[in-house]
C-alpha positions as CSV (number, residue, x, y, z in Angstrom):
1,M,-4.9,11.6,4.9
2,P,-1.9,12.3,3.1
3,T,1.1,9.3,3.4
4,I,4.1,10.5,4.8
5,S,6.2,7.3,4.1
6,L,6.0,4.0,2.9
7,F,8.0,0.7,3.6
8,F,7.7,-3.1,3.6
9,G,4.0,-2.6,3.0
10,I,3.3,-0.3,6.2
11,V,2.0,3.0,5.2
12,I,2.4,5.9,7.7
13,K,0.0,8.7,7.7
14,M,-0.6,12.3,9.3
15,F,-3.8,14.4,9.3
16,Y,-3.3,17.9,8.6
17,D,-5.7,19.0,11.7
18,E,-5.5,16.4,13.9
19,H,-5.6,16.8,17.6
20,N,-3.1,16.2,20.3
21,P,-1.1,14.5,21.2
22,P,1.2,14.6,18.3
23,H,0.9,11.1,16.5
24,F,0.8,9.6,13.2
25,H,-1.0,6.4,11.9
26,A,0.4,3.4,10.6
27,E,-1.4,0.6,8.4
28,Y,-0.5,-2.7,7.6
29,Q,-2.3,-5.6,5.7
30,G,-5.9,-4.0,7.2
31,G,-4.4,-3.6,10.5
32,K,-3.9,0.0,11.9
33,A,-2.6,1.8,15.2
34,V,-2.1,4.9,15.9
35,F,1.7,5.8,17.2
36,D,3.4,8.5,19.3
37,F,6.8,10.1,18.2
38,R,8.6,7.5,20.9
39,G,7.2,4.7,19.1
40,N,4.2,3.9,21.7
41,V,0.9,2.5,20.5
42,L,-2.2,5.1,21.3
43,R,-4.7,2.9,19.9
44,G,-5.4,-0.2,17.4
45,D,-3.2,-3.0,16.2
46,L,-1.1,-3.6,13.3
47,G,-1.7,-7.2,13.6
48,S,1.8,-8.1,13.4
49,R,4.6,-7.8,15.8
50,T,7.4,-7.4,13.2
51,A,5.2,-4.4,11.4
52,T,5.0,-2.7,14.8
53,R,8.9,-3.4,15.4
54,L,9.7,-1.9,12.0
55,V,7.4,1.5,12.9
56,R,9.1,1.7,16.2
57,E,12.4,1.4,14.4
58,W,11.4,3.9,11.5
59,V,10.7,6.1,14.6
60,D,14.3,6.1,16.2
61,L,15.4,6.9,12.9
62,H,12.7,9.9,12.4
63,S,11.4,11.1,15.5
64,D,12.7,15.0,14.8
65,E,11.1,15.3,11.1
66,L,8.1,13.8,12.5
67,E,8.0,16.5,15.0
68,S,8.6,19.0,12.2
69,N,6.0,17.7,9.9
70,W,3.7,17.8,12.9
71,N,4.4,21.4,13.9
72,E,4.3,22.5,10.2
73,M,0.9,20.6,9.4
74,Q,-0.5,22.1,12.3
75,Q,0.0,25.8,11.0
76,G,-1.5,24.8,7.7
77,R,2.0,24.4,6.1
78,A,2.4,21.2,3.5
79,F,4.0,18.1,4.8
80,R,7.4,16.5,3.9
81,R,7.6,12.8,2.9
82,I,9.8,11.0,5.2
83,D,12.6,8.4,4.0
84,P,11.2,4.9,4.3
85,L,12.9,2.2,6.4
86,T,15.6,0.1,4.5
């Protein structure tokens, strides 16, 4: 699963051949969660409210890029890295 962003120890990944609805995977210190492009947790838990909040802030800044990446990857095209939260 390609890593599309990394910030504050949070790893953001997206599969090439994933199912709908559009989503990404986040990992933080052993916790794993799946988020939609609005920042909602679809399943899992990062184990940290702060990490979850940071992922949601990142989504707010990059939702268009997430959507674009999802569409490109669904068509078999290469993903693009997305800037980290700074």
